[in-house]
N, C-alpha and C positions, 0 to 999 in steps of 0.2 A: 529551549525552544518555546516561544510564546504560543498560547493556545489559539490565537487568531491568525496564525501563519500556517500555510500549507507545508507539509513535510513530504519528502520523497518516499516512494514505495520501494522496498527492497526486492520484491519479486513476487510472481504468481507461483504458488507452490502446489495447488490442488484445485481441481474442479470436481464437484460431485457428479455422479453418473447421470442424473437427470438434468444437469446443466443449470440448475437454479441456485447454486451456491458456489462461491469461490473462496479460496483461502489465500490471502496475500500476507507478505511480511511488511508491516508498517514500522517505520522508524520513529524513535522518540529519544529524549534525553534522560539524564539521571535525576532531574528535579521535577518530574511530573508523574501523573498517575497512569501514564501509558497512552497508546494511540487510539484514535477513533477513525473510522473510514465511512464516508458518505458516498452514495451511488447516484449517478445520473444516467438513465438508460435512454437510448435512442434506437431507431430501427437498424442503424449501422454500427453502433458501438456502445460500450459501457465505460463511463468515465468515473474513476475512483479518486476521491479527494481525501487525503489523509491529513490529520492534525493531531495535536496532543490535548489531553484533558488535565485540568488543574495544575498548571505550571506554577512553580514557586519562584519568587524573587530571591536573590542572594547568590552566594558563591556555589557553583556547581561544577562538576567535572565536564569536560567537553566531549565525552564519549558518545557515540551514536549507537543505540541499542535497537535490535530488531525483535518484533513480537508478532506471532501469527494471529491474524484477525479473520474471522469468517464473515463473509458478506452475502446476504440473501438478495436474489434477483427476482423481479416481478415475473419474468418469463425466461425460458432456457437461453443460455448464452448462444448456442448455435454457431454460426459463422461470424458473429460480431467481434470486433476488435476491442481489446481491453486497454484503455489509455490511463496514464498517470496525469492527473490535473497539474501536478507540480512541474513536470518536465514537458508535458504535451506529447509525449512519446508512448509507444506501446510498453506495457509492463512486461519486463523480461520474465521468462518462465525458468524457474529453478530455485534452488536453495539460496538463502542470503548468507553472506554477501555473494553476489554474482560476480565472478571474475572472468575476464577475457582470456582466451587461450593465447599463448605466445606463439609466434611463427618461427620455426627453425629453418 
């Protein structure tokens, strides 16, 4: 995964009691130093942009890894929505990988 390309978030796993910190699972590949997450805060939402650091060229496996990343907010999350810049959708809450329940 190139460093200048956004990566999908795997899920929101935790919010600190005071609401000023979130833990998300950010995805990355096998040939980089791991994920980084940037934050854009507005009055109605928090947009998280995940990417990778120090990607290497050459042959790599195609596996997608998930790593927990803590994100600090300028003010408490409150009722604001948390969005993934990659998908434009709300970040799902839960452990990664998030799987949908099947209907019986």
